[in-house]
C-alpha positions in Angstrom: 189.6 -107.1 -143.2 186.4 -106.1 -141.4 183.2 -106.9 -143.2 180.4 -104.4 -142.4 176.9 -105.9 -143.1 173.7 -104.0 -143.5 171.2 -104.7 -140.8 168.3 -106.7 -142.2 164.7 -105.5 -141.8 163.0 -106.9 -138.8 161.4 -110.3 -139.4 163.0 -110.9 -142.8 164.1 -114.4 -142.0 163.7 -117.4 -144.3 161.0 -119.9 -144.1 158.4 -117.7 -142.5 155.0 -119.4 -142.2 153.1 -116.1 -141.7 151.8 -115.9 -145.2 149.6 -119.0 -145.2 146.1 -118.7 -146.6 143.6 -116.9 -144.3 141.4 -120.0 -144.0 144.3 -121.8 -142.3 144.2 -119.4 -139.3 142.1 -118.7 -136.2 141.7 -115.0 -135.7 141.4 -112.9 -132.6 140.6 -109.2 -132.3 141.8 -107.7 -129.0 139.7 -104.5 -128.8 140.8 -103.4 -132.2 144.3 -102.7 -130.9 146.1 -106.1 -131.4 145.3 -108.9 -133.8 146.4 -112.4 -133.1 146.3 -115.2 -135.6 147.1 -118.9 -134.9 148.0 -121.3 -137.6 145.7 -124.3 -138.0 147.2 -127.5 -136.6 149.5 -125.6 -134.2 149.5 -127.8 -131.0 148.8 -124.9 -128.8 145.8 -123.7 -130.8 143.1 -125.3 -128.6 144.5 -123.7 -125.5 144.6 -120.2 -127.1 141.1 -120.6 -128.5 139.9 -121.5 -125.0 141.6 -118.7 -123.1 141.0 -116.0 -125.7 137.6 -117.2 -126.7 136.0 -113.8 -126.1 138.2 -112.3 -128.8 137.7 -114.9 -131.6 136.5 -113.4 -134.8 135.5 -115.0 -138.2 137.4 -112.6 -140.3 140.9 -111.3 -140.1 140.8 -108.2 -138.0 142.3 -104.9 -139.0 144.7 -103.8 -136.2 147.9 -101.9 -136.2 149.8 -104.6 -134.3 149.8 -108.3 -134.7 150.9 -111.5 -133.0 151.3 -114.5 -135.3 151.5 -118.0 -133.7 152.5 -121.2 -135.4 154.5 -124.4 -134.6 157.3 -124.3 -137.1 160.6 -122.5 -136.3 162.0 -120.1 -138.9 165.5 -120.2 -140.2 167.5 -117.5 -138.4 171.1 -117.2 -139.8 174.1 -115.8 -137.9 172.5 -116.2 -134.5 174.6 -115.5 -131.4 174.7 -117.7 -128.3 173.9 -116.6 -124.8 175.7 -119.3 -122.9 173.6 -122.5 -123.5 170.3 -120.8 -122.7 169.3 -119.3 -126.0 170.3 -118.0 -129.4 169.5 -114.6 -130.7 169.8 -112.0 -133.3 168.8 -108.3 -133.3 165.2 -109.3 -134.0 164.8 -112.9 -132.7 165.2 -115.1 -129.6 165.2 -118.9 -129.7 165.0 -120.8 -126.5 165.7 -124.5 -127.3 164.9 -125.9 -123.8 161.4 -124.2 -123.9 161.0 -125.2 -127.6 160.0 -121.7 -128.4 161.0 -118.9 -130.8 160.0 -115.2 -130.9 160.7 -112.9 -133.8 160.2 -109.1 -133.8 158.5 -107.8 -137.0 157.6 -104.3 -138.1 154.0 -104.9 -137.0 154.5 -107.0 -133.9 155.8 -110.5 -133.2 155.8 -114.0 -134.6 155.8 -116.8 -132.0 156.7 -120.4 -132.9 156.9 -123.7 -131.0 155.5 -127.2 -130.8 154.6 -126.9 -127.1 152.0 -125.0 -125.2 152.6 -121.3 -126.0 149.8 -119.9 -123.9 152.1 -118.4 -121.3 154.3 -116.9 -124.0 151.5 -114.9 -125.6 150.6 -112.9 -122.5 153.8 -110.8 -122.3 153.9 -110.4 -126.1 150.3 -109.2 -126.2 151.1 -106.8 -123.4 154.1 -105.4 -125.2 152.0 -104.8 -128.3 149.2 -103.2 -126.3 151.7 -100.9 -124.6 153.1 -99.8 -128.0 149.6 -98.8 -128.9 148.7 -96.9 -125.8 147.1 -99.6 -123.6 148.4 -101.9 -120.8 147.5 -105.4 -119.5 147.1 -105.7 -115.8 146.0 -108.3 -113.2 142.7 -107.5 -111.5 139.0 -108.1 -111.1 137.1 -105.6 -113.3 133.5 -104.6 -113.2 131.3 -102.3 -115.2 129.0 -101.0 -112.4 126.2 -98.8 -113.8 128.4 -97.5 -116.6 131.4 -96.9 -114.3 134.5 -99.0 -114.7 135.9 -100.3 -111.4 139.4 -101.9 -111.3 140.4 -104.0 -108.4 144.1 -105.0 -109.0 145.3 -107.7 -106.6 147.6 -110.6 -106.1 146.3 -114.1 -106.7 144.3 -115.5 -103.8 143.2 -112.1 -102.5 139.5 -112.6 -103.4 139.0 -111.3 -106.9 136.8 -114.1 -108.1 134.7 -114.1 -104.9 134.2 -110.4 -105.1 133.0 -110.6 -108.7 130.2 -113.0 -107.6 129.0 -110.6 -104.9 129.1 -107.6 -107.3 127.1 -109.5 -109.9 124.2 -109.8 -107.4 123.8 -106.0 -107.5 121.5 -104.3 -110.1 123.4 -102.6 -112.9 126.6 -104.7 -112.5 128.3 -106.3 -115.5 131.2 -108.7 -115.6 134.4 -107.6 -117.3 137.0 -110.0 -116.0 138.3 -111.7 -112.8 142.0 -112.1 -113.7 143.4 -110.0 -116.6 142.2 -106.8 -118.2 143.4 -103.9 -120.3 143.5 -100.2 -119.6 143.9 -97.5 -122.3 145.8 -94.3 -121.8 142.5 -92.5 -122.5 141.1 -94.0 -119.4 139.0 -96.8 -120.9 138.8 -100.1 -119.0 138.7 -102.9 -121.5 137.4 -106.3 -120.5 138.9 -109.8 -120.9 136.2 -112.3 -120.2 138.5 -115.3 -120.1 137.5 -118.6 -118.5 137.2 -118.5 -114.7 139.0 -120.9 -112.4 136.7 -121.9 -109.5 138.5 -123.4 -106.5 137.2 -125.4 -103.5 136.8 -122.3 -101.3 134.3 -120.9 -103.8 131.7 -123.6 -103.0 129.6 -121.2 -100.9 129.9 -118.4 -103.4 129.3 -120.3 -106.6 127.1 -123.2 -105.3 125.5 -124.0 -108.7 129.0 -124.9 -110.0 129.3 -127.7 -107.4 125.9 -129.3 -108.1 125.4 -132.7 -109.8 128.2 -135.0 -111.0 131.5 -133.0 -111.2 135.1 -133.8 -111.2 136.6 -134.3 -107.7 138.3 -131.4 -106.1 140.8 -131.3 -103.2 139.7 -130.1 -99.8 140.2 -126.4 -99.1 143.1 -127.2 -96.7 145.0 -128.9 -99.6 144.2 -126.3 -102.3 147.2 -124.2 -101.7 149.8 -127.1 -101.5 148.3 -128.6 -104.7 148.5 -125.2 -106.4 152.2 -124.9 -105.5 152.8 -128.4 -106.9 151.0 -127.5 -110.2 153.2 -124.4 -110.5 156.4 -126.6 -110.1 155.4 -129.2 -112.8 153.9 -126.8 -115.3 157.1 -126.1 -117.2 157.4 -129.8 -117.9 153.8 -130.3 -118.8 153.9 -127.3 -121.1 156.1 -129.2 -123.4 153.1 -131.3 -124.3 150.0 -129.2 -125.2 147.5 -132.0 -124.8 148.8 -132.9 -121.4 148.7 -129.2 -120.4 145.1 -128.9 -121.6 144.1 -132.0 -119.7 145.8 -130.7 -116.6 144.1 -127.3 -116.9 140.7 -128.8 -117.2 141.0 -131.8 -114.8 143.3 -130.6 -112.1 141.7 -131.2 -108.7 142.9 -127.8 -107.6 140.3 -125.9 -109.6 137.4 -126.1 -112.1 137.6 -124.1 -115.3 134.3 -122.7 -116.5 133.1 -119.9 -118.7 131.8 -116.6 -117.2 128.4 -117.4 -118.8 128.2 -120.6 -116.8 129.6 -119.1 -113.6 127.4 -116.0 -113.8 124.2 -117.1 -115.6 122.1 -114.4 -117.0 124.6 -111.6 -116.2 125.8 -109.0 -118.6 129.3 -109.1 -120.0 130.7 -105.7 -120.7 133.7 -105.1 -123.0 134.5 -101.4 -122.1 133.7 -98.8 -119.6 135.3 -95.5 -118.5 137.6 -96.1 -115.5 136.0 -94.4 -112.4 137.7 -96.1 -109.5 140.9 -98.1 -108.9 141.3 -100.0 -105.6 144.4 -102.2 -105.0 143.4 -105.1 -102.8 145.6 -106.7 -100.2 145.2 -109.3 -97.4 147.0 -108.2 -94.2 147.4 -109.2 -90.6 145.1 -106.6 -89.1 141.7 -107.2 -87.6 139.5 -104.8 -89.7 139.3 -103.7 -93.3 141.0 -100.4 -93.9 141.1 -98.1 -96.9 143.9 -95.6 -97.6 144.0 -93.1 -100.4 147.1 -93.4 -102.7 148.6 -91.4 -105.5 148.2 -92.4 -109.2 152.0 -92.9 -109.3 151.8 -95.4 -106.5 149.0 -97.2 -108.1 150.7 -97.3 -111.5 153.8 -98.7 -110.0 151.9 -101.4 -108.1 149.9 -102.4 -111.2 153.0 -102.7 -113.4 154.8 -104.8 -110.7 151.8 -106.9 -109.9 151.2 -107.8 -113.5 154.8 -109.0 -113.9 154.9 -111.1 -110.7 151.4 -112.7 -111.4 152.5 -113.9 -114.9 153.6 -117.6 -114.9 157.3 -118.2 -114.4 157.8 -119.0 -118.1 156.3 -115.7 -119.1 158.7 -113.9 -116.8 161.6 -115.8 -118.2 160.5 -114.8 -121.8 160.4 -111.1 -120.8 163.9 -111.5 -119.3 165.2 -113.2 -122.5 163.7 -110.5 -124.7 165.2 -107.8 -122.6 168.6 -109.4 -122.3 168.9 -109.5 -126.1 167.3 -106.0 -126.6 164.6 -107.6 -128.8 162.3 -105.9 -126.3 164.3 -103.2 -124.5 163.0 -103.4 -120.9 163.8 -99.8 -120.0 161.5 -98.6 -122.8 158.8 -101.2 -122.2 158.3 -100.7 -118.5 158.7 -96.9 -118.7 156.1 -96.7 -121.5 153.7 -99.1 -119.6 153.9 -97.0 -116.4 153.2 -93.8 -118.5 150.1 -95.4 -120.1 148.7 -96.4 -116.7 149.4 -93.0 -115.1 147.6 -91.4 -118.0 144.6 -93.7 -117.6 144.5 -92.9 -113.9 144.6 -89.1 -114.3 141.7 -87.8 -112.3 140.6 -91.3 -111.1 140.4 -91.9 -107.3 143.0 -94.5 -106.3 143.1 -96.4 -103.0 144.7 -99.3 -101.2 142.2 -101.6 -99.4 143.6 -104.0 -96.9 141.4 -106.9 -95.9 142.1 -109.1 -92.8 143.8 -112.3 -93.8 141.7 -114.1 -91.2 138.5 -113.4 -93.1 137.0 -116.2 -95.1 136.6 -115.6 -98.9 132.9 -115.1 -98.3 133.4 -112.5 -95.5 136.3 -110.8 -97.4 134.3 -110.4 -100.6 131.3 -108.9 -98.7 133.7 -106.4 -97.0 135.3 -105.4 -100.3 132.0 -104.8 -102.1 130.6 -102.7 -99.2 133.7 -100.5 -99.1 133.9 -100.1 -102.9 130.3 -99.1 -103.0 131.0 -96.5 -100.3 133.9 -95.2 -102.3 131.5 -94.9 -105.3 129.2 -92.8 -103.1 126.6 -95.4 -102.5 125.1 -96.7 -99.3 125.9 -100.3 -98.3 
């Protein structure tokens, strides 16, 4: 006899920790679009408070979508196995090796695990943002005299250096040097997370290298050490305290707040997007600028965000898609549509900067060309 069971409502598993008293949580308000709350005592809580410090709020925010983070797994009955990699139901994915569990709920996601969950929050927040008409992307972002400027780029292209040069100009405000949000209405939304200063930034952020500081590797070793850090991160992430220590004390970089890196400068949370310039390093001898379509830019922004996420984040997206907890066809299609809508009427360009230029030279060239695109003299 075949038994037909009714599909349970999303997130109705036993043992949910999501209803603990409000005082037991740290609350985050991401531009009124996504709320995140982290249970007190969760091992990953200090990392999340550090990285999302600009969104911390005293009271529980009112937002239509929510990410709930805690350490304790929930009981998920009748889960299926995907080889030995994970177990899943229609609304949940548990990855034993990563010591992590995600449950889809009517209002968002619940994320559980005793390890560092920082890299797991990013794709979940993006999925919730996309559902609400916004998208996360990887870029340097500036509010320049009331005009939002987005400079999406791969890591190591010169985003952090360019930010420093822009902040020397009157009317420039910091929005972010790594991640940002873009609404389908065309609003650039800031993410003033901690900045990672590397050895090659010494000439650009000299005040951050003054006085007694932790030792940093020579510029020539920065990239090899960075690759090594990427390799060992999945193992360190099992132990949140070790991961936090590594993030703060790695000789590859120095973590600091935007307020310390850019003393006295304004931090902006939102500005209408006026210009989007995709930055690349290339083998040519001179900086060149080529106009591109909004479809091209949207495609690059979606792809660049995905490849710039840590490997664990990419793996989580794959797992959610493989189990249809987050259908990837709908997710990526909706995200591209959000970005295309935001770019409607916005000039979009590709700027290629010679790879032979130093970070100091490249950032000067980028700022000069962006100002020219904005209709200003250099």
